Structures are given as C-alpha cells and as structure tokens.
C-alpha positions, 0 to 999 in steps of 0.5 A, spaced: 823 430 415 819 433 409 822 440 406 815 443 408 815 439 415 822 443 417 819 449 414 813 449 419 818 447 425 823 453 423 817 457 424 814 454 430 822 454 434 821 462 431 814 463 434 815 465 442 820 471 440 814 473 434 809 473 439 813 477 444 816 482 438 809 483 435 807 484 443 812 490 444 810 493 438 802 493 439 803 496 446 807 502 442 805 504 436 807 510 432 804 512 426 805 516 419 812 516 416 815 517 423 817 511 427 823 511 430 822 506 436 818 501 432 825 501 427 830 501 432 825 495 436 826 491 429 832 493 427 835 491 435 831 484 433 834 482 427 842 483 428 846 478 428 843 475 422 848 478 418 843 482 413 845 489 409 842 494 412 839 501 407 836 506 412 831 512 408 832 518 407 826 520 408 822 515 413 823 510 417 823 505 412 829 500 412 831 495 407 835 489 410 838 484 404 840 477 406 845 475 400 845 467 398 852 464 397 852 465 389 848 470 384 841 468 382 835 472 382 832 478 388 826 477 391 823 483 396 819 481 402 815 487 405 812 488 412 809 494 414 810 497 421 805 503 422 799 504 426 792 507 426 791 514 429 784 510 433 783 508 440 783 500 442 778 497 446 781 491 446 783 490 454 788 485 451 794 486 456 798 488 451 794 493 449 797 500 446 799 504 452 798 511 447 792 513 447 789 515 441 793 509 437 793 502 435 795 497 431 789 495 428 791 493 422 795 488 424 802 491 422 805 490 428 804 481 426 807 483 419 812 486 421 814 480 427 813 475 421 817 477 416 823 479 422 821 471 424 822 469 417 829 473 416 831 468 422 829 462 418 832 464 413 839 468 415 841 460 417 840 457 409 843 463 406 848 458 403 843 454 400 841 460 396 843 463 390 841 472 389 839 476 394 833 476 399 831 484 401 826 484 407 822 491 407 820 494 412 815 500 410 812 506 415 806 510 412 802 505 409 795 507 413 795 513 407 801 517 409 804 513 402 810 511 404 811 505 399 812 510 394 816 515 397 822 509 398 821 507 391 821 515 389 828 515 393 831 509 389 831 505 396 828 498 393 832 498 388 839 501 390 843 494 388 837 494 382 831 491 381 828 485 385 824 480 380 818 480 385 815 482 390 811 479 396 806 481 402 802 478 407 797 481 410 792 478 416 785 477 416 782 476 422 775 473 419 779 468 416 781 461 419 787 461 422 793 458 417 789 458 412 791 464 406 787 468 400 788 470 394 787 472 386 790 473 380 788 481 378 785 485 382 786 484 388 784 490 392 782 497 390 784 504 389 782 509 394 781 516 391 778 522 396 774 528 393 771 534 396 766 538 392 764 545 393 758 549 391 757 557 392 750 560 392 748 566 395 746 566 402 740 570 406 733 569 409 730 562 410 724 565 409 726 568 402 729 562 398 727 567 392 732 571 393 737 567 394 741 561 391 741 555 396 747 551 395 743 545 400 738 542 395 744 543 390 749 538 394 742 533 396 741 533 389 749 532 387 749 526 392 744 523 389 745 523 382 752 521 384 750 514 386 745 514 380 751 515 375 755 510 379 749 504 377 748 506 369 755 509 367 759 504 371 759 497 368 757 494 374 762 488 373 767 493 374 766 496 380 767 502 383 764 505 390 763 512 390 761 515 397 759 521 400 761 521 408 761 529 409 756 535 408 757 541 410 753 548 410 750 552 414 750 555 421 743 556 424 736 555 422 733 561 419 739 562 414 740 560 408 748 559 407 752 562 401 756 555 401 756 547 402 762 543 401 761 535 401 767 530 401 767 523 400 771 517 396 772 513 389 774 506 390 775 502 383 778 495 381 780 497 375 785 503 372 779 504 367 772 504 372 777 509 376 778 514 370 771 513 368 768 514 375 773 520 376 769 524 369 762 521 371 763 526 378 766 532 374 760 531 369 754 531 374 757 535 379 758 541 373 752 540 370 747 540 376 751 546 378 749 549 371 743 548 371 742 551 378 746 557 377 751 556 382 759 555 382 761 549 384 768 546 384 771 539 384 777 536 387 779 529 386 785 527 390 789 521 388 791 516 393 793 509 391 792 505 385 788 498 385 793 492 388 793 487 382 796 481 383 802 478 378 798 472 375 804 467 374 807 470 381 800 468 384 800 461 381 808 460 384 806 462 391 799 458 391 803 452 390 809 453 395 802 455 400 800 449 398 806 444 399 808 449 406 801 448 409 797 444 405 792 445 400 787 445 404 790 452 406 789 456 400 782 459 399 781 462 392 778 469 392 772 470 388 773 478 388 776 483 390 776 487 396 775 494 396 780 496 400 786 500 399 794 498 400 800 501 398 804 495 397 800 496 390 806 501 388 811 496 388 806 491 383 806 497 378 813 497 378 815 489 379 810 482 378 809 480 385 802 478 390 800 479 396 796 474 400 791 474 406 793 470 412 787 468 417 788 470 424 781 468 426 780 467 434 776 461 434 774 463 441 770 469 439 764 467 434 763 474 430 770 477 430 772 485 429 774 487 423 781 490 421 780 498 423 776 496 429 778 498 436 776 491 438 780 488 433 784 482 436 787 476 433 790 469 435 797 470 434 799 462 434 797 464 426 803 467 424 807 461 425 803 459 417 806 466 415 813 466 417 813 459 414 809 461 408 814 468 407 820 462 408 818 458 403 817 463 397 823 465 399 827 459 398 823 456 392 824 462 388 832 463 390 832 455 389 828 456 382 834 460 379 838 453 378 832 450 375 
C-alpha cells in the first residue's frame, strides 16, 4: 500500500466518528469565545491520545500538543469551533436544537476533521520529529478569538511554530477537492459609522433647516465613485453602505443621520487608501453642505495572506494524498474574512478551502446561509490532508 493510500485508509477509518462528532456539535452550537460544552466535547474526543493540553485563560480555545519521538520542527493545525447567531432551516435530523444558533460556516466540520486527524497521527508519534500543535479556537465569527490567543501567549508557550495551516469548508466546491492560492486569499474586514449632524425643522421649510438626509445620500454615492476612481481595479476593495438611519415621521426634517457599512480589501495598501478616502469624501461633502460630520472606522480582521513557499508545499501534499486533479488554483481572492489572518501575520502558513458539495443539490447554499448543508463524506479528504501535511512537514526535518 502506498503512503497516500495508507493515509486515506486511516482517514476513512476515522470518518464515522468524525461525522458523529460533527453532528453532535451541530446540534449544540455555541457562540463567541464562551464555548464550555463544545470545548469539553472536543477534549473528551481527544482523551487517551497522550496529548498535552493548554487551556486559554480568556476564552474556550485550547492547544493540544503531540510530541514526536525526537526534536524537530513545529507545525500548528487550526480548527475554529464557534457557530453563528442565526436560524437554521435545513430540516436535517441533527439540526440545531438551540433557536437562533447555527453552525452555518462549517466550524463543526473543521473541528471534527482536526480531531480525527489527531487520532490518525497519535499512533504515528514515533515517526515524527518535532511537535504538532492542534489549535482548537473559539470566537472566529467576529470575536477575535485567534488574536486573543496570540496576545495571551497560548500559541507559543513552548516556542513559536514554524508554520500554521487551516482548512475551511466550501459547500459549493466539489467534494474531495481543495482550492487555494499564494498571496492574498481572503480580504480584510472593517466596519464604519458616519454621523452627520445638521439642523432639524419642518419638512415644508427646508431653507430654515440643514437637512442631513440628502448629505448622507450624496456621501453614499460619492464613496462608490471614490472606489472606482481612486482605488486600483487590480487591487480591489468593496465598500458597502448597509444602513441609513434618520428621521421619525414624514413632516419633520431630522437633525441627524447615521450611515454604517463595511470595507473589505485584499491588500493593506488598498485598505489604507480606502480608509483615507472615506474620511476625505465625508468631511469634504459635509463641509460643502454646512453640516458637522464624524467618521469612525472600526478595524476588523486583516488580509489573510498565504505564504508562497508553504502554499507550494501544501499543494504538493494535496497532490500526493488526494490526487493531481483534486487541487484547484484560485485565480482571485475571496472577499470574506478570517481571523486565521492573525496567525499568518505572525508565522508562515496557509489556509485551503475544501469541497463539501452535496451532489444531490443543484444549487447548494453558501456558507452563512440558513440552508447551508454539506456532504460529510468530504471530511475524509480533510482528515487525510491534515495528516499528510503533518507527516511530510515533520519528516522533512530529517531531510
């Protein structure tokens, strides 16, 4: 049996338990950085493997370390564990039992795949030179779980890893395929608020007021023009106004209007340029109309950037384990965001997307949909890729 066949067979043997774990987590989703039941369920699933456990003091994140037979390199494999605050309408037999919560981004599958990979790798510890750190993370969905773990030193108490890797499911990508690219993979994600203060009064006498509503509308339109005229089309940003709040009734000009939205970019240069443009447009238009204005940009996750050398290495392993046809080179980044970006700012590494498309569904729902489902058989490829990467990376320390 070839090396790749052995890995796939080991992944297949773990698949049933991985599906069981994934369904259990799916039934009982938890949010943010406080995931006590989820963490305990995952710890129970890892018990007996001889891993060294380090718990976060601020969140439900933890690191489980598998030490090899001799010193060597250190690889971190990451899975996120939190769900989303949204309803589920999948009609699955294991659908969420908690109203208003759903694992709609596949974090339950991420966690189950990494637990299964730990089961594949633990019996092979004598073949490993170095350490594998399985990072089970809370708070990815906008709660900065990775950054908190970095800030508290959870991820490098035993020294810094040489590289970090993560998988993210894609329910629209063919089952068993993986996709990635070197460089920018996912966008940054910032939110912004614009406050415009004019002078209120009667709707019949706008000349006695300073109406903030047309100013707000002009700002929204001008921000879109700014993007198309001041930002390089080959270094794109997406600037979206998502709410405009003003007024209380139909015969009163309000004193105040508030506009909110998001800014996404695929490079720090474009991100900075767009933020400067938001301030310039808002303050310029406000001054022209004689209103006061305030801009508040709340920094979110940075750009997720895959290291070129590690991406090439992971791609080669994917070819070995899953076959040459399994890897898809992504032509462009995705405008979603990930807090795995914080790890990739600190250490080289990569994130790959893994296909979980259910072939019985002609137009599968994307992640973050209340109807998102996945083909759990696709987790076999994820388990195998995690394990294959770990074995190749730690073996390579011996040449």
